[in-house]
C-alpha positions in Angstrom: 120.5 84.0 160.5 123.9 82.6 159.7 125.5 85.3 161.9 123.4 84.2 164.9 124.2 80.5 164.3 127.9 81.3 164.1 127.8 83.3 167.4 125.9 80.6 169.2 128.4 78.0 167.9 131.3 80.1 169.2 129.7 80.0 172.7 128.7 76.4 172.5 131.7 74.8 174.2 131.8 74.0 177.9 135.1 75.7 178.4 134.0 78.9 176.6 130.8 79.0 178.6 132.8 78.7 181.8 135.1 81.5 180.7 132.0 83.7 180.0 130.6 82.9 183.4 133.9 83.9 185.1 134.4 87.1 183.0 130.8 88.2 184.0 132.1 88.5 187.5 135.7 89.8 187.1 138.3 91.2 184.8 140.7 88.2 184.4 143.9 87.4 182.5 144.4 84.2 180.6 146.8 83.0 183.3 144.1 83.6 186.0 141.4 81.9 183.9 143.7 78.9 183.3 144.4 78.6 187.1 140.7 78.9 188.0 139.6 76.5 185.3 142.5 74.1 185.8 143.2 74.2 182.0 146.4 74.8 180.0 147.1 78.4 179.2 147.3 77.8 175.5 143.8 76.2 175.5 142.4 79.1 177.5 144.1 81.7 175.2 142.5 80.0 172.1 139.1 80.1 173.7 139.5 83.7 174.9 140.6 84.8 171.4 137.5 83.2 169.9 135.2 84.9 172.4 136.9 88.3 171.9 136.6 88.0 168.1 132.9 87.2 168.5 132.6 90.4 170.7 131.6 88.4 173.7 134.6 89.6 175.7 136.4 93.0 175.9 140.1 93.2 176.2 141.7 95.5 178.7 145.4 96.2 178.2 147.5 96.8 181.3 151.1 97.1 180.3 152.3 93.8 178.9 149.2 92.0 180.2 145.7 91.8 178.9 142.6 91.0 181.0 139.2 90.2 179.8 135.6 90.9 180.9 132.2 90.3 179.6 131.3 92.8 176.8 128.2 94.3 178.3 128.2 97.2 175.8 128.7 95.2 172.6 126.2 94.9 169.7 125.0 91.6 171.1 125.1 92.4 174.8 121.6 90.9 175.2 122.8 87.6 173.8 126.0 87.3 175.9 124.1 88.3 179.0 121.4 85.8 178.2 124.0 83.0 177.8 125.5 83.9 181.2 122.1 84.0 182.8 121.4 80.5 181.5 124.4 79.0 183.3 122.9 76.8 186.0 124.0 78.0 189.5 123.9 74.4 190.8 126.2 73.1 188.1 129.3 71.6 189.7 131.8 73.2 187.3 130.2 76.7 187.5 129.9 76.6 191.3 133.5 75.4 191.7 134.7 78.1 189.2 133.1 80.8 191.2 134.5 79.5 194.5 138.0 79.4 193.0 137.5 83.0 191.6 136.4 84.2 195.1 139.5 82.5 196.7 141.8 84.0 194.1 140.4 87.5 194.7 140.8 87.1 198.5 144.4 86.0 198.1 
């Protein structure tokens, strides 16, 4: 039970939930996430590291850069997908994040 509580506590932060929501839609670097979320890179990097350690995110190395995406094949893939599915589509932050992601991908 402690493992489940620890994993839920890892995800239980608004910024980390926003990161999961974005990484469910695209493979993103810390820099891209920081720009979309309008947060400092250091803060985003810290959140991404926590999510990767919890096996919620997968790291994809591309030369000197790393990008991250939702770990759909991890041991708790059901949990991470459940958390993403719980994100309200009418939430202002989530809606804006997805709009910014779409704009960044179009650029």
